[in-house]
C-alpha positions as CSV (number, residue, x, y, z in Angstrom):
1,X,18.5,-10.2,32.2
2,X,15.4,-8.0,33.2
3,X,17.0,-5.0,31.5
4,X,17.8,-7.1,28.3
5,X,14.2,-8.2,27.8
6,X,12.6,-4.5,27.3
7,X,15.3,-3.6,24.9
8,X,15.1,-6.9,22.9
9,X,11.4,-5.8,22.8
10,X,12.0,-2.3,21.7
11,X,14.7,-3.3,19.1
12,X,12.0,-5.9,17.6
13,X,9.2,-3.0,17.5
14,X,12.0,-0.3,15.5
15,X,12.4,-3.1,12.9
16,X,8.5,-3.5,12.2
17,X,8.1,0.1,10.6
18,X,4.4,1.3,10.2
19,X,4.9,0.9,6.0
20,X,5.8,-2.7,6.7
21,X,3.0,-3.4,8.8
22,X,0.6,-1.4,6.5
23,X,1.6,-3.4,3.4
24,X,-0.3,-6.4,3.8
25,X,-3.4,-4.5,4.8
26,X,-3.0,-2.2,1.8
27,X,-2.4,-5.3,-0.3
28,X,-5.4,-7.0,1.0
29,X,-7.6,-4.0,0.3
30,X,-6.4,-3.5,-3.3
31,X,-7.3,-7.1,-3.6
32,X,-10.7,-6.6,-2.0
33,X,-11.1,-3.3,-4.7
34,X,-10.6,-5.8,-7.3
35,X,-7.1,-5.7,-8.5
36,X,-4.9,-8.5,-9.5
37,X,-2.7,-10.1,-6.7
38,X,0.7,-9.1,-8.8
39,X,-0.8,-5.6,-9.3
40,X,-2.0,-5.2,-5.6
41,X,1.2,-6.5,-4.5
42,X,3.4,-4.3,-6.6
43,X,1.8,-1.2,-5.9
44,X,1.2,-1.8,-2.3
45,X,4.9,-1.8,-2.1
46,X,5.4,1.6,-3.8
47,X,2.3,3.3,-1.8
48,X,3.1,2.3,1.5
49,X,6.4,3.6,1.0
50,X,5.2,7.1,-0.2
51,X,1.8,7.7,1.5
52,X,1.0,8.4,4.9
53,X,-1.1,6.2,7.2
54,X,-3.8,8.3,7.1
55,X,-3.7,8.3,3.3
56,X,-3.7,5.0,3.3
57,X,-6.8,4.5,5.5
58,X,-8.6,6.6,3.0
59,X,-7.7,4.1,0.4
60,X,-8.7,0.9,2.3
61,X,-12.3,2.3,2.0
62,X,-12.2,1.6,-1.7
63,X,-14.1,-1.5,-2.6
64,X,-15.6,-2.8,-5.7
65,X,-16.0,-5.1,-8.5
66,X,-13.3,-6.5,-10.4
67,X,-11.6,-3.2,-11.6
68,X,-8.8,-2.4,-14.3
69,X,-6.4,-0.2,-12.8
70,X,-7.7,2.7,-14.7
71,X,-10.8,2.2,-12.6
72,X,-8.9,2.1,-9.6
73,X,-7.2,5.1,-10.5
74,X,-10.5,7.0,-11.0
75,X,-11.9,5.4,-7.7
76,X,-8.7,7.1,-6.1
77,X,-9.4,10.3,-7.7
78,X,-12.7,10.7,-6.1
79,X,-11.4,10.6,-2.7
80,X,-9.7,14.0,-3.3
81,X,-6.2,13.6,-2.1
82,X,-4.0,15.0,-4.7
83,X,-0.9,13.2,-3.4
84,X,-2.5,9.9,-2.8
85,X,-3.7,10.1,-6.7
86,X,-0.2,10.8,-8.0
87,X,1.5,8.0,-5.9
88,X,-1.3,5.6,-7.2
89,X,-1.3,6.5,-10.9
90,X,2.3,6.5,-10.8
91,X,2.6,3.1,-9.2
92,X,-0.3,1.8,-11.7
93,X,1.4,2.6,-14.5
94,X,5.0,1.3,-13.2
95,X,3.5,-1.8,-12.1
96,X,1.5,-2.5,-15.3
97,X,4.5,-1.6,-17.4
98,X,6.7,-3.9,-15.4
99,X,9.2,-1.0,-14.5
100,X,8.6,-1.7,-10.8
101,X,8.5,-5.1,-9.3
102,X,7.4,-6.3,-5.5
103,X,10.4,-6.7,-3.8
104,X,11.3,-10.0,-2.3
């Protein structure tokens, strides 16, 4: 039994990938930056799958008044990370067009 507890704990931690843990934080940061809930949810799903935790942390710093998707993409451009900009812009386009949806 004593050996089973650490094995179960390790299995549970392995099931929680960093992207799953980061999803809620990224979505919340995007809501704070002024994006709508559907766009924030859709984009956070794509972005946490494609960006590193360091890149996501940079984007968490973006805050602002109610922003359009274009305004948010321009804010990301000022961060100076080409990959983050590419992922954000493509996520914004796919989510706004309805071609990408949040996984449920």
